[in-house]
One Martini backbone bead per residue (centre of mass of N, CA, C, O) as a GRO file, in nm:
protein
  417
    1MET     BB    1   0.094   0.036   0.022
    2ASN     BB    2   0.064   0.348   0.001
    3ILE     BB    3   0.169   0.576   0.249
    4PHE     BB    4   0.019   0.842   0.153
    5LEU     BB    5  -0.278   0.725   0.195
    6GLN     BB    6  -0.230   0.743   0.527
    7ILE     BB    7  -0.193   1.056   0.495
    8PRO     BB    8  -0.265   1.352   0.545
    9LEU     BB    9  -0.260   1.616   0.354
   10PHE     BB   10  -0.160   1.841   0.556
   11VAL     BB   11   0.102   1.684   0.633
   12ILE     BB   12   0.228   1.692   0.355
   13ILE     BB   13   0.232   2.000   0.323
   14PHE     BB   14   0.407   2.059   0.577
   15SER     BB   15   0.659   1.892   0.477
   16LEU     BB   16   0.700   2.064   0.217
   17PHE     BB   17   0.605   2.333   0.397
   18PRO     BB   18   0.736   2.436   0.694
   19GLY     BB   19   0.611   2.734   0.713
   20ILE     BB   20   0.356   2.597   0.765
   21HIS     BB   21   0.058   2.634   0.958
   22SER     BB   22  -0.168   2.543   1.163
   23LYS     BB   23  -0.497   2.643   1.223
   24ASN     BB   24  -0.461   2.553   1.541
   25SER     BB   25  -0.276   2.760   1.582
   26ILE     BB   26  -0.239   3.015   1.872
   27SER     BB   27   0.073   3.059   1.927
   28PHE     BB   28   0.322   3.310   2.004
   29PRO     BB   29   0.633   3.374   2.072
   30LEU     BB   30   0.812   3.532   2.292
   31GLN     BB   31   1.076   3.773   2.220
   32ASN     BB   32   0.956   4.044   2.349
   33ASN     BB   33   0.784   4.278   2.510
   34ASP     BB   34   0.686   4.205   2.827
   35ASN     BB   35   0.524   4.497   2.871
   36PHE     BB   36   0.288   4.437   2.702
   37LEU     BB   37  -0.035   4.594   2.634
   38LEU     BB   38  -0.354   4.583   2.594
   39GLY     BB   39  -0.620   4.781   2.611
   40ASN     BB   40  -0.799   4.587   2.779
   41GLN     BB   41  -0.585   4.565   3.009
   42VAL     BB   42  -0.571   4.851   3.086
   43LEU     BB   43  -0.860   4.887   3.164
   44LEU     BB   44  -0.870   4.656   3.385
   45ASN     BB   45  -0.596   4.755   3.554
   46GLU     BB   46  -0.582   5.104   3.517
   47LYS     BB   47  -0.901   5.201   3.396
   48PHE     BB   48  -1.164   5.104   3.549
   49TYR     BB   49  -1.282   5.379   3.659
   50ILE     BB   50  -1.443   5.447   3.397
   51ILE     BB   51  -1.655   5.180   3.435
   52GLU     BB   52  -1.738   5.206   3.708
   53GLY     BB   53  -2.081   5.175   3.769
   54LYS     BB   54  -2.156   5.080   3.480
   55ASN     BB   55  -2.334   5.060   3.183
   56ILE     BB   56  -2.267   4.821   2.920
   57GLY     BB   57  -2.148   4.795   2.578
   58VAL     BB   58  -2.020   4.528   2.367
   59VAL     BB   59  -1.795   4.539   2.098
   60THR     BB   60  -1.759   4.205   1.972
   61ASN     BB   61  -1.563   3.901   1.952
   62ASN     BB   62  -1.348   3.629   1.939
   63SER     BB   63  -1.096   3.862   1.934
   64GLY     BB   64  -1.184   3.956   2.222
   65VAL     BB   65  -0.871   3.929   2.378
   66LEU     BB   66  -0.634   3.852   2.565
   67SER     BB   67  -0.315   3.748   2.553
   68ASP     BB   68  -0.433   3.447   2.664
   69LYS     BB   69  -0.738   3.427   2.543
   70THR     BB   70  -0.920   3.573   2.722
   71PRO     BB   71  -1.224   3.681   2.734
   72PHE     BB   72  -1.331   3.994   2.782
   73ILE     BB   73  -1.611   3.919   2.895
   74ASP     BB   74  -1.501   3.738   3.127
   75ALA     BB   75  -1.329   3.960   3.267
   76LEU     BB   76  -1.561   4.151   3.326
   77PHE     BB   77  -1.727   3.956   3.504
   78LYS     BB   78  -1.513   3.947   3.740
   79LYS     BB   79  -1.599   4.227   3.780
   80LYS     BB   80  -1.689   4.464   3.992
   81ASN     BB   81  -1.907   4.716   3.928
   82VAL     BB   82  -2.034   4.595   3.643
   83THR     BB   83  -2.259   4.616   3.351
   84ILE     BB   84  -2.369   4.394   3.112
   85LEU     BB   85  -2.624   4.449   2.874
   86LYS     BB   86  -2.463   4.428   2.586
   87ILE     BB   87  -2.401   4.273   2.278
   88PHE     BB   88  -2.216   4.359   1.988
   89SER     BB   89  -2.214   4.233   1.659
   90PRO     BB   90  -2.062   4.156   1.385
   91GLU     BB   91  -1.957   4.006   1.142
   92HIS     BB   92  -1.994   3.659   1.223
   93GLY     BB   93  -2.040   3.724   1.503
   94PHE     BB   94  -1.955   3.680   1.839
   95ARG     BB   95  -1.835   3.363   1.773
   96GLY     BB   96  -1.778   3.325   1.455
   97ASP     BB   97  -2.073   3.174   1.343
   98ASP     BB   98  -2.281   3.344   1.172
   99ARG     BB   99  -2.469   3.492   1.397
  100ASP     BB  100  -2.680   3.727   1.239
  101VAL     BB  101  -2.854   3.769   1.518
  102ASP     BB  102  -3.072   3.794   1.761
  103TYR     BB  103  -2.976   3.693   2.099
  104ILE     BB  104  -2.907   3.474   2.368
  105ASP     BB  105  -2.638   3.407   2.534
  106GLU     BB  106  -2.573   3.100   2.671
  107GLN     BB  107  -2.308   3.162   2.851
  108THR     BB  108  -2.416   3.474   2.976
  109GLY     BB  109  -2.716   3.593   2.922
  110ILE     BB  110  -2.668   3.802   2.692
  111PRO     BB  111  -2.765   4.022   2.481
  112VAL     BB  112  -2.757   3.998   2.118
  113VAL     BB  113  -2.658   4.247   1.872
  114THR     BB  114  -2.671   4.287   1.542
  115LEU     BB  115  -2.433   4.463   1.291
  116PHE     BB  116  -2.568   4.297   1.049
  117GLY     BB  117  -2.723   4.393   0.766
  118GLY     BB  118  -2.993   4.590   0.826
  119LYS     BB  119  -2.806   4.644   1.083
  120LYS     BB  120  -2.532   4.875   1.172
  121LYS     BB  121  -2.654   5.020   1.441
  122PRO     BB  122  -2.716   5.136   1.730
  123SER     BB  123  -2.990   5.209   1.888
  124SER     BB  124  -3.160   5.388   2.111
  125ALA     BB  125  -3.290   5.141   2.250
  126ASP     BB  126  -3.011   4.994   2.300
  127LEU     BB  127  -2.895   5.263   2.467
  128LYS     BB  128  -3.078   5.363   2.695
  129ASP     BB  129  -2.903   5.199   2.963
  130ILE     BB  130  -2.640   5.304   2.847
  131ASP     BB  131  -2.320   5.455   2.911
  132ILE     BB  132  -2.103   5.256   2.759
  133ILE     BB  133  -1.894   5.186   2.479
  134LEU     BB  134  -1.726   4.901   2.385
  135TYR     BB  135  -1.428   4.832   2.184
  136ASP     BB  136  -1.312   4.480   2.080
  137ILE     BB  137  -1.127   4.432   1.783
  138GLN     BB  138  -0.965   4.259   1.540
  139ASP     BB  139  -0.775   4.374   1.284
  140ALA     BB  140  -0.656   4.373   0.918
  141GLY     BB  141  -0.587   4.663   0.763
  142ALA     BB  142  -0.854   4.679   0.578
  143ARG     BB  143  -1.112   4.835   0.430
  144PHE     BB  144  -1.289   4.558   0.369
  145TYR     BB  145  -1.290   4.523   0.670
  146THR     BB  146  -1.595   4.559   0.844
  147PHE     BB  147  -1.528   4.644   1.135
  148ILE     BB  148  -1.464   4.954   1.078
  149ASN     BB  149  -1.762   5.010   1.009
  150THR     BB  150  -1.881   4.942   1.282
  151MET     BB  151  -1.724   5.150   1.436
  152TYR     BB  152  -1.840   5.398   1.289
  153TYR     BB  153  -2.145   5.345   1.375
  154CYS     BB  154  -2.075   5.366   1.681
  155ILE     BB  155  -1.979   5.653   1.684
  156GLU     BB  156  -2.243   5.767   1.572
  157SER     BB  157  -2.436   5.660   1.791
  158ALA     BB  158  -2.297   5.799   2.034
  159LEU     BB  159  -2.348   6.081   1.935
  160GLU     BB  160  -2.662   6.068   1.899
  161ASN     BB  161  -2.682   5.944   2.225
  162ASN     BB  162  -2.483   6.055   2.429
  163LYS     BB  163  -2.224   5.867   2.432
  164LYS     BB  164  -1.965   5.674   2.537
  165ILE     BB  165  -1.656   5.564   2.373
  166ILE     BB  166  -1.439   5.279   2.381
  167ILE     BB  167  -1.116   5.197   2.258
  168CYS     BB  168  -0.949   4.890   2.237
  169ASP     BB  169  -0.644   4.859   2.157
  170ARG     BB  170  -0.457   4.724   1.876
  171PRO     BB  171  -0.269   4.570   1.655
  172VAL     BB  172  -0.101   4.579   1.363
  173VAL     BB  173  -0.050   4.324   1.145
  174PRO     BB  174   0.087   4.412   0.862
  175GLY     BB  175   0.151   4.719   0.960
  176ALA     BB  176   0.173   5.040   1.087
  177ASP     BB  177   0.312   5.163   0.783
  178TYR     BB  178   0.110   5.035   0.586
  179VAL     BB  179   0.047   5.222   0.282
  180ASP     BB  180  -0.215   5.142   0.031
  181GLY     BB  181  -0.387   5.244  -0.250
  182PHE     BB  182  -0.693   5.323  -0.311
  183MET     BB  183  -0.929   5.534  -0.286
  184LEU     BB  184  -1.244   5.626  -0.232
  185ASP     BB  185  -1.522   5.588  -0.442
  186LYS     BB  186  -1.851   5.683  -0.395
  187SER     BB  187  -1.977   5.504  -0.629
  188VAL     BB  188  -1.861   5.231  -0.455
  189LYS     BB  189  -2.010   5.236  -0.196
  190SER     BB  190  -1.987   5.017   0.101
  191PHE     BB  191  -1.933   4.768   0.343
  192VAL     BB  192  -1.642   4.731   0.176
  193GLY     BB  193  -1.660   5.072   0.135
  194LEU     BB  194  -1.677   5.360   0.347
  195LEU     BB  195  -1.398   5.482   0.364
  196ASP     BB  196  -1.167   5.751   0.300
  197ILE     BB  197  -0.936   5.511   0.241
  198PRO     BB  198  -0.712   5.302   0.195
  199VAL     BB  199  -0.675   4.982   0.183
  200ALA     BB  200  -0.402   5.048   0.333
  201TYR     BB  201  -0.372   5.256   0.649
  202GLY     BB  202  -0.186   5.231   0.901
  203MET     BB  203  -0.389   5.170   1.162
  204THR     BB  204  -0.528   5.158   1.436
  205CYS     BB  205  -0.826   5.156   1.569
  206GLY     BB  206  -0.772   5.408   1.744
  207GLU     BB  207  -0.668   5.588   1.520
  208LEU     BB  208  -0.911   5.561   1.330
  209ALA     BB  209  -1.119   5.674   1.536
  210SER     BB  210  -0.989   5.963   1.542
  211TYR     BB  211  -1.028   6.011   1.238
  212ILE     BB  212  -1.339   5.981   1.235
  213ASN     BB  213  -1.417   6.193   1.440
  214ALA     BB  214  -1.282   6.432   1.287
  215GLU     BB  215  -1.369   6.387   0.967
  216TYR     BB  216  -1.695   6.313   1.038
  217PHE     BB  217  -1.752   6.458   1.349
  218GLN     BB  218  -1.570   6.704   1.456
  219GLY     BB  219  -1.505   6.576   1.754
  220LYS     BB  220  -1.799   6.525   1.912
  221CYS     BB  221  -1.729   6.258   2.025
  222ASP     BB  222  -1.708   6.055   2.316
  223LEU     BB  223  -1.375   5.965   2.286
  224GLU     BB  224  -1.177   5.681   2.389
  225ILE     BB  225  -0.839   5.571   2.409
  226CYS     BB  226  -0.707   5.252   2.500
  227LYS     BB  227  -0.393   5.221   2.519
  228MET     BB  228  -0.121   5.076   2.463
  229ILE     BB  229   0.170   4.917   2.602
  230ASP     BB  230   0.458   4.896   2.451
  231TYR     BB  231   0.407   5.022   2.156
  232LYS     BB  232   0.532   4.990   1.809
  233ARG     BB  233   0.552   5.022   1.477
  234SER     BB  234   0.800   4.817   1.440
  235TYR     BB  235   0.637   4.586   1.521
  236ASN     BB  236   0.569   4.268   1.525
  237TYR     BB  237   0.331   4.044   1.599
  238SER     BB  238   0.544   3.810   1.691
  239GLU     BB  239   0.667   4.007   1.932
  240LEU     BB  240   0.414   3.938   2.088
  241ASN     BB  241   0.219   3.835   2.375
  242LEU     BB  242   0.020   3.634   2.183
  243MET     BB  243  -0.295   3.507   2.105
  244TRP     BB  244  -0.470   3.371   1.850
  245ALA     BB  245  -0.787   3.503   1.723
  246LYS     BB  246  -1.021   3.477   1.517
  247PRO     BB  247  -1.204   3.738   1.353
  248SER     BB  248  -1.258   3.529   1.128
  249PRO     BB  249  -1.307   3.226   0.975
  250SER     BB  250  -1.040   3.279   0.758
  251MET     BB  251  -0.842   3.414   0.987
  252TYR     BB  252  -0.607   3.203   1.093
  253PHE     BB  253  -0.362   3.422   1.071
  254PRO     BB  254  -0.144   3.677   1.073
  255SER     BB  255  -0.058   3.618   0.771
  256THR     BB  256  -0.337   3.661   0.648
  257ALA     BB  257  -0.350   3.959   0.702
  258VAL     BB  258  -0.110   4.049   0.543
  259MET     BB  259  -0.242   3.940   0.243
  260TYR     BB  260  -0.537   4.049   0.223
  261SER     BB  261  -0.495   4.337   0.072
  262GLY     BB  262  -0.443   4.153  -0.203
  263THR     BB  263  -0.613   3.867  -0.220
  264CYS     BB  264  -0.913   3.971  -0.189
  265PHE     BB  265  -0.962   4.039  -0.491
  266LEU     BB  266  -1.044   3.740  -0.568
  267GLU     BB  267  -1.354   3.776  -0.495
  268GLY     BB  268  -1.384   3.936  -0.789
  269THR     BB  269  -1.346   3.631  -0.900
  270ASN     BB  270  -1.261   3.295  -1.053
  271PHE     BB  271  -1.041   3.297  -0.831
  272SER     BB  272  -0.897   3.156  -0.562
  273GLU     BB  273  -0.843   3.262  -0.216
  274GLY     BB  274  -0.852   2.975  -0.025
  275ARG     BB  275  -1.101   2.885   0.053
  276GLY     BB  276  -1.097   2.563   0.210
  277SER     BB  277  -0.809   2.585   0.313
  278GLU     BB  278  -0.541   2.607   0.520
  279MET     BB  279  -0.462   2.917   0.360
  280PRO     BB  280  -0.614   3.169   0.335
  281PHE     BB  281  -0.475   3.420   0.114
  282GLU     BB  282  -0.213   3.224   0.050
  283PHE     BB  283  -0.381   3.038  -0.100
  284ILE     BB  284  -0.394   3.009  -0.459
  285GLY     BB  285  -0.650   2.920  -0.721
  286ALA     BB  286  -0.715   2.681  -1.005
  287PRO     BB  287  -0.789   2.448  -1.246
  288TYR     BB  288  -0.659   2.656  -1.478
  289CYS     BB  289  -0.390   2.662  -1.346
  290ASN     BB  290  -0.029   2.746  -1.395
  291SER     BB  291   0.206   2.765  -1.165
  292THR     BB  292   0.455   2.821  -1.322
  293LEU     BB  293   0.371   3.064  -1.479
  294LEU     BB  294   0.288   3.241  -1.251
  295ILE     BB  295   0.549   3.248  -1.100
  296GLU     BB  296   0.719   3.375  -1.331
  297GLU     BB  297   0.547   3.633  -1.339
  298LEU     BB  298   0.578   3.731  -1.037
  299ASN     BB  299   0.900   3.726  -1.036
  300SER     BB  300   0.926   3.968  -1.248
  301TYR     BB  301   0.868   4.195  -1.006
  302HIS     BB  302   1.058   4.170  -0.757
  303PHE     BB  303   0.958   4.105  -0.479
  304LYS     BB  304   0.961   4.173  -0.147
  305GLY     BB  305   0.909   3.954   0.128
  306VAL     BB  306   0.859   3.706  -0.086
  307GLU     BB  307   0.722   3.381  -0.181
  308PHE     BB  308   0.658   3.161  -0.469
  309ASN     BB  309   0.477   2.865  -0.442
  310LYS     BB  310   0.388   2.555  -0.522
  311ILE     BB  311   0.035   2.453  -0.537
  312SER     BB  312  -0.207   2.218  -0.410
  313PHE     BB  313  -0.575   2.213  -0.380
  314ILE     BB  314  -0.889   2.126  -0.201
  315PRO     BB  315  -1.166   2.256  -0.155
  316GLU     BB  316  -1.372   2.302   0.130
  317GLN     BB  317  -1.622   2.309   0.328
  318ILE     BB  318  -1.759   2.558   0.528
  319ALA     BB  319  -1.932   2.698   0.791
  320SER     BB  320  -1.921   2.946   0.641
  321SER     BB  321  -2.179   3.108   0.424
  322SER     BB  322  -2.101   3.405   0.329
  323ASN     BB  323  -1.818   3.281   0.171
  324PRO     BB  324  -1.781   3.053  -0.034
  325PRO     BB  325  -1.600   2.831  -0.181
  326LYS     BB  326  -1.420   2.766  -0.449
  327PHE     BB  327  -1.402   2.458  -0.592
  328ILE     BB  328  -1.537   2.218  -0.457
  329GLY     BB  329  -1.350   1.924  -0.496
  330GLU     BB  330  -1.126   2.066  -0.656
  331SER     BB  331  -0.831   2.083  -0.826
  332CYS     BB  332  -0.588   2.324  -0.738
  333ASN     BB  333  -0.383   2.532  -0.886
  334GLY     BB  334  -0.095   2.720  -0.750
  335VAL     BB  335  -0.008   2.956  -0.483
  336TYR     BB  336   0.225   3.026  -0.225
  337ILE     BB  337   0.229   3.313  -0.020
  338LYS     BB  338   0.525   3.380   0.132
  339VAL     BB  339   0.608   3.549   0.412
  340ILE     BB  340   0.948   3.680   0.512
  341ASP     BB  341   0.881   4.007   0.527
  342THR     BB  342   0.685   4.253   0.677
  343LYS     BB  343   0.851   4.520   0.605
  344THR     BB  344   0.867   4.462   0.268
  345VAL     BB  345   0.598   4.382   0.203
  346GLN     BB  346   0.331   4.432  -0.079
  347PRO     BB  347   0.025   4.329  -0.107
  348PHE     BB  348  -0.120   4.516  -0.302
  349LYS     BB  349   0.070   4.498  -0.539
  350ILE     BB  350   0.055   4.198  -0.561
  351GLY     BB  351  -0.246   4.203  -0.644
  352VAL     BB  352  -0.216   4.350  -0.902
  353ALA     BB  353  -0.011   4.156  -1.035
  354LEU     BB  354  -0.206   3.912  -1.022
  355LEU     BB  355  -0.422   4.019  -1.208
  356LEU     BB  356  -0.247   4.069  -1.453
  357SER     BB  357  -0.156   3.772  -1.481
  358LEU     BB  358  -0.428   3.632  -1.515
  359LYS     BB  359  -0.515   3.795  -1.766
  360LYS     BB  360  -0.257   3.707  -1.946
  361LEU     BB  361  -0.260   3.372  -1.905
  362PHE     BB  362  -0.590   3.329  -1.858
  363PRO     BB  363  -0.883   3.300  -2.030
  364GLU     BB  364  -1.072   3.203  -1.782
  365PHE     BB  365  -1.056   3.464  -1.662
  366LYS     BB  366  -1.273   3.643  -1.434
  367TRP     BB  367  -1.513   3.856  -1.351
  368ARG     BB  368  -1.748   3.940  -1.181
  369LYS     BB  369  -2.061   4.039  -1.285
  370ASP     BB  370  -2.084   4.262  -1.034
  371PHE     BB  371  -1.811   4.406  -0.990
  372PHE     BB  372  -1.680   4.359  -0.693
  373ILE     BB  373  -1.395   4.475  -0.744
  374ASP     BB  374  -1.477   4.773  -0.706
  375LYS     BB  375  -1.541   4.761  -0.398
  376LEU     BB  376  -1.261   4.666  -0.307
  377ALA     BB  377  -1.086   4.889  -0.455
  378GLY     BB  378  -1.270   5.170  -0.458
  379THR     BB  379  -1.281   5.118  -0.785
  380SER     BB  380  -1.293   5.100  -1.143
  381ASN     BB  381  -0.995   5.147  -1.250
  382LEU     BB  382  -0.861   4.880  -1.214
  383ARG     BB  383  -1.025   4.709  -1.407
  384LYS     BB  384  -1.000   4.905  -1.659
  385MET     BB  385  -0.687   4.898  -1.677
  386ILE     BB  386  -0.661   4.595  -1.725
  387ASP     BB  387  -0.858   4.573  -1.973
  388THR     BB  388  -0.670   4.810  -2.137
  389GLY     BB  389  -0.349   4.745  -2.089
  390LYS     BB  390  -0.230   4.845  -1.842
  391SER     BB  391   0.029   4.891  -1.645
  392TYR     BB  392   0.153   4.851  -1.345
  393GLN     BB  393   0.272   5.142  -1.321
  394GLU     BB  394   0.025   5.300  -1.408
  395ILE     BB  395  -0.149   5.204  -1.171
  396ILE     BB  396   0.023   5.298  -0.931
  397ASP     BB  397   0.045   5.607  -1.026
  398SER     BB  398  -0.271   5.681  -1.023
  399TYR     BB  399  -0.284   5.702  -0.671
  400GLN     BB  400  -0.045   5.874  -0.536
  401THR     BB  401  -0.152   6.157  -0.479
  402GLU     BB  402  -0.390   6.062  -0.279
  403LEU     BB  403  -0.215   5.901  -0.088
  404ASP     BB  404  -0.031   6.138   0.002
  405ARG     BB  405  -0.254   6.297   0.147
  406PHE     BB  406  -0.325   6.087   0.353
  407LYS     BB  407  -0.053   6.058   0.495
  408GLU     BB  408  -0.054   6.345   0.602
  409LYS     BB  409  -0.316   6.334   0.756
  410ARG     BB  410  -0.255   6.076   0.938
  411GLN     BB  411  -0.023   6.174   1.131
  412LYS     BB  412  -0.217   6.327   1.364
  413TYR     BB  413  -0.340   6.011   1.460
  414LEU     BB  414  -0.093   5.909   1.583
  415LEU     BB  415  -0.005   5.710   1.894
  416TYR     BB  416   0.268   5.588   1.769
  417ILE     BB  417   0.625   5.538   1.712
   0.00000   0.00000   0.00000
């Protein structure tokens, strides 16, 4: 009997690519920065007086955890003299199970109010007896990751209802100074593109909240940022003493978030972004893909901080139904985009080069008929420039002036050096 028939596919993959990690891996070893504290830990340990004796509503999901992966909700429960009246959940639900409905949480007995679907922000009735809104969700640093839009609407609701909102700050996973991509064209504004910021905006959620309050609400919201302690923009996520909790069903690892601002564009195409594989947004492919040709084309761009490795995978059904995998049960040839240096990798530019390469190499490659790519890119210009044969450099040059304006504006909202 062939021994490989007795070995699970993922074991074979990991042996071939030792840099790949299991999606069940949740811990990342502490390298330094042992004084680092998340914003939620600072609130619990040093600034609890702000919420003491208050009725609170918590905007969070299963990524709202302390450094040791203790749920923020559980830690709040153990504190005396604070009452959690409601949990507000973003897309994919409070526990990351796509339970985007209102219900009573079985584990805590607290009412959960969904902020996804027809209802995007807490209503006046939701906030009637609440004194303070707490926000604690891990971001992925990309404009189309909808949690930042939920944060925007919570800030708006706090202002409208005269409530205080506290943002428990968390690290930027892709890189705190990685800023790239098209600014938002209002003609394609949607829940995956709400804010006039670039695709990769290089701000913590606290910094972005300050930007939103000032730029959209004239600083009128009673907003407080519970800053992290001993966090610097130069830190890699792996240098922090944290245990990873998936902020959304397919965001398996911190490295997923690094590539997300580039490979998520594949959601607007008939090429798989890797959902249903061991490494979504890092494994990409399709049955019609020739891995060798694609890797040769991508290597011609001479990107730094990344390797392109040949891979094959068979997408499987996943529990999350909101964005089902493409090509379920079919063998996909493709590329493992392996990040080797988070300080030099440029995911958005890799995403542009990837779309250009697929358009050039494979006649089967198509945009989704609804042109969802425009909502992801924040503009129809990317699709149109690719379709009309514009070069990579022409595309990159086309958004630089607006991007430079944002970079200058962004500086005054940065909280960390």
